[in-house]
C-alpha positions as CSV (number, residue, x, y, z in Angstrom):
1,M,0.5,7.6,20.2
2,P,-3.0,8.6,21.5
3,L,-5.7,6.9,19.6
4,N,-7.8,10.0,19.1
5,V,-5.1,11.7,17.0
6,R,-3.7,8.6,15.2
7,A,-5.9,9.1,12.1
8,L,-5.0,12.8,11.7
9,F,-1.3,12.1,12.3
10,L,-1.3,9.7,9.4
11,L,-2.9,12.2,7.2
12,L,-0.6,15.0,8.1
13,I,2.6,12.9,7.9
14,S,1.8,12.1,4.2
15,L,2.1,15.8,3.3
16,F,5.6,16.3,4.8
17,V,7.5,14.9,1.9
18,F,6.0,15.1,-1.5
19,C,6.7,15.9,-5.2
20,D,4.6,17.2,-8.0
21,H,7.1,16.9,-10.8
22,P,10.7,15.7,-10.9
23,G,11.8,19.2,-12.1
24,K,10.3,20.9,-9.0
25,T,10.8,20.6,-5.3
26,Q,8.9,22.3,-2.5
27,A,10.1,22.3,1.0
28,Q,7.6,21.2,3.6
29,S,8.1,21.5,7.4
30,A,6.2,20.5,10.4
31,T,6.3,21.9,13.9
32,S,5.3,20.5,17.2
33,A,2.8,23.4,17.5
34,A,0.8,22.1,14.5
35,K,-2.7,21.2,15.5
36,P,-5.2,19.0,13.6
37,K,-8.3,20.6,12.1
38,W,-10.4,18.1,14.1
39,A,-9.9,14.9,16.1
40,V,-12.3,12.3,17.3
41,A,-11.9,9.2,19.4
42,L,-12.7,6.2,17.2
43,K,-14.2,4.4,20.2
44,K,-17.0,6.9,20.0
45,Y,-17.9,5.3,16.7
46,G,-17.6,1.7,18.0
47,W,-14.0,1.0,17.2
48,I,-12.6,-1.6,19.6
49,P,-8.8,-2.1,19.8
50,P,-7.5,-5.7,19.2
51,K,-7.1,-7.9,22.2
52,S,-3.6,-8.0,23.7
53,V,-2.1,-11.4,23.8
54,S,1.0,-12.4,25.8
55,N,4.0,-13.7,24.0
56,K,3.7,-17.0,25.8
57,K,0.2,-17.5,24.6
58,F,0.9,-16.3,21.0
59,F,3.9,-18.6,20.6
60,K,2.2,-21.6,22.1
61,D,0.8,-22.7,18.7
62,F,3.1,-20.5,16.6
63,T,3.4,-21.1,12.8
64,L,4.6,-19.0,10.0
65,A,1.0,-18.9,8.7
66,K,-0.1,-17.4,12.0
67,L,2.5,-14.7,11.8
68,E,1.7,-13.9,8.2
69,G,-2.0,-13.7,9.0
70,L,-1.7,-11.1,11.7
71,D,-3.7,-8.0,10.7
72,Q,-4.1,-5.8,13.7
73,N,-3.4,-2.3,12.3
74,T,-6.1,0.4,11.9
75,R,-5.7,2.0,8.5
76,V,-6.8,5.4,7.1
77,L,-7.2,6.5,3.5
78,F,-9.2,9.0,1.5
79,I,-11.8,7.7,-1.0
80,S,-12.6,11.3,-2.1
81,N,-11.6,14.8,-1.2
82,D,-14.4,15.0,1.3
83,E,-14.5,11.5,2.7
84,L,-12.1,9.2,4.4
85,V,-12.3,5.6,5.6
86,V,-10.8,4.2,8.8
87,Y,-10.9,0.4,8.8
88,H,-9.5,-2.6,10.6
89,T,-9.9,-6.4,10.7
90,K,-11.9,-7.8,13.6
91,Q,-11.2,-11.4,14.7
92,E,-13.7,-13.6,16.7
93,G,-12.2,-16.8,18.1
94,E,-8.9,-17.4,19.8
95,Y,-7.6,-20.2,17.5
96,Y,-6.3,-18.4,14.4
97,R,-7.1,-21.2,11.9
98,T,-10.9,-21.3,12.7
99,A,-11.5,-17.7,13.9
100,T,-13.9,-15.7,11.8
101,R,-12.8,-12.3,10.5
102,E,-14.5,-9.1,9.3
103,V,-13.3,-5.8,8.0
104,E,-15.0,-3.1,9.9
105,A,-14.9,0.3,8.1
106,F,-15.9,3.7,9.4
107,F,-16.6,6.3,6.7
108,V,-15.9,9.8,8.0
109,N,-16.6,13.3,6.7
110,A,-13.1,14.7,6.1
111,Q,-14.3,18.3,6.8
112,D,-15.6,17.8,10.4
113,G,-14.8,14.2,11.4
114,S,-18.5,13.2,11.7
115,L,-19.4,9.6,11.1
116,L,-21.2,9.0,7.8
117,Q,-21.8,5.3,7.8
118,T,-20.2,1.9,8.7
119,K,-19.8,-1.3,6.8
120,L,-18.7,-4.9,7.5
121,W,-17.3,-7.4,5.1
122,P,-16.4,-11.1,6.0
123,V,-12.8,-11.8,5.0
124,Q,-10.3,-14.7,5.0
125,M,-7.1,-15.0,6.9
126,R,-4.3,-13.3,5.0
127,K,-1.6,-15.4,3.5
128,S,1.1,-12.8,3.7
129,E,1.8,-9.6,5.6
130,I,3.0,-7.9,2.4
131,D,0.3,-6.1,0.6
132,L,2.0,-6.5,-2.8
133,R,1.5,-10.3,-2.3
134,D,-1.9,-10.4,-0.6
135,S,-4.6,-7.7,-0.6
136,E,-7.2,-9.7,1.3
137,A,-9.0,-7.4,3.7
138,R,-7.7,-4.2,2.0
139,L,-9.5,-1.2,0.7
140,V,-8.1,0.6,-2.3
141,P,-9.3,4.1,-3.6
142,L,-10.1,4.4,-7.3
143,Q,-10.9,7.4,-9.5
144,G,-14.3,8.9,-9.5
145,D,-14.8,8.7,-5.7
146,R,-15.0,4.9,-5.9
147,F,-13.1,2.3,-3.9
148,L,-12.3,-1.4,-4.2
149,I,-12.1,-4.1,-1.5
150,L,-10.8,-7.6,-1.8
151,A,-12.8,-9.8,0.7
152,N,-13.3,-13.5,0.8
153,G,-11.5,-13.9,-2.6
154,T,-13.9,-11.4,-4.3
155,V,-13.1,-8.0,-5.7
156,M,-15.9,-5.6,-5.1
157,I,-16.2,-2.0,-6.3
158,Y,-18.4,0.6,-4.5
159,D,-19.2,4.2,-5.0
160,H,-18.8,6.7,-2.1
161,D,-22.4,6.0,-1.0
162,L,-21.5,2.3,-0.6
163,N,-23.6,1.2,-3.6
164,L,-22.1,-2.0,-5.1
165,I,-21.0,-1.2,-8.7
166,N,-19.4,-4.4,-9.7
167,Q,-17.8,-7.5,-8.4
168,E,-15.6,-10.4,-9.6
169,I,-15.1,-13.7,-7.8
170,L,-11.5,-14.7,-8.1
171,E,-10.1,-18.3,-8.0
172,P,-10.3,-19.4,-4.3
173,S,-7.2,-18.0,-2.7
174,S,-7.6,-20.6,0.1
175,S,-6.5,-23.3,-2.3
176,T,-4.6,-21.6,-5.0
177,G,-2.7,-18.8,-3.3
178,P,-3.1,-15.1,-2.6
179,W,-4.3,-12.3,-4.8
180,S,-3.0,-8.7,-4.6
181,V,-4.4,-5.5,-6.1
182,Q,-2.7,-2.3,-7.2
183,V,-4.2,0.8,-8.9
184,V,-2.6,1.9,-12.1
185,A,-3.2,4.4,-14.9
186,G,-4.4,7.1,-12.6
187,G,-7.1,4.9,-11.1
188,A,-8.6,3.9,-14.5
189,Q,-7.2,0.3,-14.2
190,V,-6.4,-2.2,-11.5
191,F,-3.5,-4.7,-11.6
192,L,-4.1,-8.2,-10.1
193,R,-1.2,-10.5,-9.1
194,H,-2.1,-14.1,-8.5
195,E,0.3,-16.6,-6.9
196,P,-1.0,-20.1,-7.3
197,G,1.9,-22.1,-6.0
198,R,5.2,-21.6,-7.8
199,A,3.5,-19.9,-10.8
200,V,2.5,-16.2,-10.9
201,T,0.2,-14.4,-13.2
202,Y,-0.4,-10.7,-13.9
203,E,-3.7,-9.2,-15.0
204,W,-4.7,-5.7,-15.9
205,R,-8.5,-4.9,-15.6
206,A,-10.7,-1.9,-16.1
207,S,-11.4,-0.3,-12.7
208,D,-15.2,0.2,-13.4
209,T,-16.2,-3.0,-15.2
210,L,-13.4,-5.3,-14.0
211,Q,-13.1,-6.4,-17.7
212,L,-9.9,-8.2,-18.4
213,L,-7.6,-6.1,-20.5
214,R,-4.5,-8.2,-20.5
215,K,-3.1,-11.3,-18.8
216,T,0.4,-12.5,-18.8
217,P,2.5,-15.0,-16.8
218,G,4.8,-13.7,-14.2
219,Y,8.3,-13.0,-15.3
220,R,10.7,-16.0,-15.0
221,D,14.4,-15.7,-15.1
222,P,17.3,-17.6,-13.3
223,H,18.1,-14.3,-11.5
224,F,14.5,-13.4,-10.7
225,H,12.4,-15.3,-8.2
226,P,8.9,-16.0,-9.6
227,Q,7.3,-15.1,-6.3
228,A,9.1,-11.7,-6.1
229,C,6.8,-8.8,-5.6
230,V,6.5,-6.1,-8.3
231,T,5.1,-2.6,-8.5
232,A,2.7,-2.2,-11.4
233,G,2.4,0.5,-14.1
234,E,0.0,0.7,-16.9
235,N,2.2,-1.1,-19.4
236,A,4.8,-2.8,-17.3
237,V,5.8,-3.9,-13.9
238,F,8.9,-2.8,-11.9
239,T,11.2,-4.2,-9.3
240,G,14.5,-3.3,-7.8
241,G,17.7,-5.2,-6.8
242,R,21.5,-5.1,-6.8
243,S,21.7,-4.2,-10.5
244,G,19.2,-1.3,-10.2
245,I,15.6,-0.6,-11.0
246,E,14.2,-3.1,-13.6
247,M,11.2,-2.8,-15.9
248,I,9.5,-6.0,-17.1
249,T,7.1,-5.6,-20.1
250,P,4.0,-7.8,-20.8
251,D,6.0,-9.6,-23.5
252,Q,8.5,-10.8,-20.9
253,Q,11.3,-8.3,-21.8
254,M,13.4,-7.0,-18.9
255,K,15.6,-4.0,-19.0
256,I,17.4,-1.9,-16.3
257,I,16.0,1.6,-16.4
258,C,18.3,3.0,-13.6
259,D,21.7,1.5,-12.8
260,D,22.9,4.5,-10.8
261,P,24.4,3.5,-7.5
262,F,21.5,5.3,-5.8
263,C,19.0,2.9,-7.5
264,R,20.8,-0.3,-6.4
265,G,19.6,-2.3,-3.5
266,D,16.4,-2.7,-1.6
267,G,13.8,0.1,-1.6
268,H,10.2,1.0,-2.2
269,L,8.7,1.9,-5.6
270,Q,5.7,4.0,-6.7
271,V,4.7,4.4,-10.3
272,L,3.2,7.8,-11.3
273,A,0.6,8.3,-14.0
274,S,3.2,9.5,-16.4
275,R,6.5,7.8,-17.2
276,Y,8.0,8.6,-13.8
277,I,8.8,6.3,-10.9
278,V,9.5,7.3,-7.3
279,F,12.1,5.3,-5.5
280,A,12.7,5.4,-1.7
281,G,16.0,3.7,-1.1
282,R,18.5,3.3,1.7
283,T,20.0,6.7,1.5
284,G,17.2,8.9,0.1
285,I,14.4,9.4,-2.4
286,G,14.6,9.8,-6.2
287,V,12.5,10.1,-9.3
288,I,13.3,7.9,-12.3
289,D,12.3,8.5,-15.9
290,Q,11.6,5.2,-17.6
291,D,13.5,6.3,-20.7
292,H,16.3,8.4,-19.2
293,G,17.0,7.0,-15.7
294,L,17.5,9.0,-12.5
295,V,16.4,12.6,-13.1
296,W,16.2,13.8,-9.5
297,S,17.2,12.7,-6.0
298,K,17.5,13.9,-2.5
299,T,19.9,12.0,-0.2
300,I,20.9,12.2,3.4
301,G,23.9,14.3,4.3
302,P,27.4,13.0,4.8
303,E,27.2,13.7,8.5
304,L,24.5,11.0,8.9
305,K,24.9,7.2,8.8
306,P,22.5,5.2,6.6
307,N,21.2,3.5,9.8
308,D,20.2,6.9,11.3
309,V,17.5,7.5,8.6
310,Q,15.0,5.0,7.3
311,F,12.9,5.5,4.2
312,A,9.7,3.4,4.0
313,D,6.7,3.2,1.7
314,A,6.4,5.5,-1.3
315,F,2.8,6.3,-2.2
316,S,0.9,8.6,-4.5
317,S,-2.5,10.3,-4.8
318,I,-5.3,8.6,-6.8
319,S,-4.4,10.7,-9.8
320,S,-0.7,9.7,-9.4
321,T,0.3,13.3,-9.9
322,R,1.6,13.7,-6.3
323,C,3.7,11.3,-4.3
324,G,4.9,11.0,-0.7
325,V,7.5,9.0,1.2
326,W,7.7,7.9,4.8
327,M,10.9,8.9,6.5
328,T,12.0,8.2,10.1
329,S,15.3,9.6,11.5
330,Y,17.1,8.7,14.7
331,R,19.6,10.9,16.4
332,Q,21.0,10.2,19.9
333,D,17.9,9.4,22.0
334,A,15.4,11.4,20.0
335,V,13.1,10.2,17.3
336,R,12.0,12.6,14.6
337,R,9.4,11.8,12.0
338,R,9.0,13.9,8.8
């Protein structure tokens, strides 16, 4: 994919599948003739692609930690209706254990693509490639045109002018395990998951002051691995499995909120600001009411095999009133993305 349209492609693709409410659907379509409003080569702003390394060199000192610490993607997200940020992790030094790393962020005017400002943050090597386990070197949008970054084991909150509003130094992740961050309650709160060894803790904090609102141990059960990733809501966390979609409350109560065959198995969850949860599963997407189970779903047709279509991350707007799902379909030698 050409680098100068990558950012716009990511923005456009997020609009192709979305829902405003489980009772409503609106068809969206994309054509090959669609053109972006603007496009700019990131190299113009100083972006440098990661160095290419041969397989032979990469596997010469291979470890699982080296694989988990890879962070070469360039990411795009809105921090307000008028401003987006394009960021990536720069690594200086060839040996992965001693290399220095920085997040380089380009703040761009969403109306015309002009560069507003840039910012660098020193970061640690990530402990996991999964964002639900480790949010080191990740930017997260918040309500009120603010954003959060987890860098060097510190949570920092900025306004859209890059003024530091608040920060909180977390327990050193280098010695006690990774931290992850999720936005809940329409951006009014953040959820922190800490994994110090075999134990796991959950924290809910105010997104402006970082004041601790609630802290609980991670759910423990013979059938639930303590290190399992969860998707956070304002009053509970959620996970999926063979039995369906499960809700775990702060007082360590677990109940299955959707046992429909559609809800069973691996998938991706996104909690909306209300009581609804979006699930992207193996055969389609659905919306689950926490009290009434599956209320809407759209699945692939009988003419398609499950391997022909893949549903990836579910995501939502900062307000959590809209959601989107990645979908990639394969048919013969063609690849279609919607």
